[in-house]
N, C-alpha and C positions, 0 to 999 in steps of 0.2 A: 893515579888512572892507571895505569900497567899492572899495576897489584889485580884492582878490579877485572881487568879486562881477561887476566889468568885466572882469576874466580869463573868468571863467567862462561871462558875454554873449557875447562874443567870439568867443570859440570857439563857442561853441553858435551861433550866428548865420555864422562861417564854414562851419561843419560842413554845415548847412543850405545854404549858399550851395553848396559842391560837391555835393551830394546832386541837387540841380538844375540842373545843370551839362549839359557836353557830351561825348558817347561819343569818350575819345582812343582815338588811334591806336598799338596796345601790340602787338608779333606774338609770337603762341605758337603752339605747336606742338596739331595735333588727336592724336587715339589712331595714328592710321595713321604719326604725324611730320612731318607734312606743313605748314610753317608756314604760318599764317591771321594777317594784320593785323585788328584788331577792326573798324578802319571799314570794312572790305569786308561788316560785318552791313548797316551803310548801304543795301545795295542789293536788302537783301529788301524788299517790298513787302508794309508791313503791321507791329504792331507788333512788338518783339523785346523778349521776358523774357531777363535776366543775370541768372543765378543761382551767386552764389559756395560753394564745398561743400567736403567733404574726405571721403573715405573714413572719417575716424576721427570724425566728427562727426552721432551721432546724427539731432538735430531736421533737420541738412540731409537725410539719405538718407529720412528721412521723408515732410520735405517733399516732395520730388522725386521719389518711388514714389509719393503722393497727386495728385499733379499728374497723373503719368506715366496715371492711371486716367479722366480725364477729357480728356486733351490732344489726341486726334485728335477729339472734339468740339468742342475751342476750336478749335483751327484751322480746322475747317470754317467758327466761325461767323464769326472775325476774320481770320483766316490768320496768327495769331501763329508767332510761329517762337521757341523756347527756346535757347537757349546756356546747359552748366550748366560752370562755370569751375571746376575740383577746383585746390584749392589748396595740396594734396597736396607735401609736398616731396621729395627726391632719393631719400630712404626709401621713404617710402610710394605714390609716383606708379606704381608698376609694378600695383598693386591694383588702377586708376581704369577700368582694360580691363575688367576681371574683373567688377567691380561694376558698373559701366555694362551692358554686353552679359549679365550673369546674369540682369538686371531687364529687356531687353530696351525698352531707352532707346529714345524715334524723338528723343532730341535729340542736336544738335552738340556735343559733350562736348571741351572744349577744357584744355589742359594750364596751369598758372600755376606752375610750382614756386619761384621765387625770388620769386613776389609785385608782379611789376612792377605788371601790370594790377587788382593787388588797391588796390597805393596811387594807382596812378593814379585807382582810383575812390572814395578814402576808406573802403575796408573795415577794417573792425576785425575783428571775429571773424563768421564763416560761422552760419547762413546766412545769406545777404544777398541780396534781393533787389529787382532796378532793374526798371523798364518803361521801355522808348528807344521816343520816336515814330521816325518815316520822316529827319530833318532830325538826330538826333543827341543830340536834347534830354533828358535824366533826369525822367522825369514824373511818376514813383514809386519809391519807396525803403520798404521795408520791411527789419530787422534782426528778426533769428530765428525760430522758427516754433511757433505753437501749431494746433492739430488746428483747422479753420478758416479760419485764417488763408488759405488758397487761396480764399476767397471774398473775399475785400476782393480779394486778386490777380489775381482773372479778372473781375470787376467794373471795376478800372482797366485792364483791358485791351477790355474792352466800351466802356470809356467813350473811350477814345484809338482805337479803329477807329470807334467813331460819327462822331466828332470830326475823325477825316481823312478821311473817304468824305465829307463834307458837301457840302463845295467841290466835290465833282465830280457831286454830284447837284444843285446849286442854277448853274449853269451856264446860259443862255441862248443 
């Protein structure tokens, strides 16, 4: 029993450590078929939300559609950039652009059909959402979606935005 508890504790701590890690460099494709390196996200001057989703995942679509309603306001307030990473496989990845374009998402949508980025980020099941700072450090991680979770995500983005802009305001 002690061995099982030790294993579970070690596994939980390892998962927690990976969730607070750094943004890995993985090459993905955008909806136009262009190669995109995830490290290039760090060129954005503001918080970054990375959301793993799939067209077959109802909570994923509810979350991204709910965020879409306020995304323009979030951008104006915090200069946030949301990246919707589809984990649809080869069979369903053609539905991604149809769905995202049909919903009018203003997000960068990337395709991860082999799950390389998903594995590198330690994602189990979607939806899984991360907030990443300008140095590539993961500062927030949330799995699943229930109505209202977007408020917690928004607060994490606002907190990061305020933290990132403070040093610039304190210059003498």
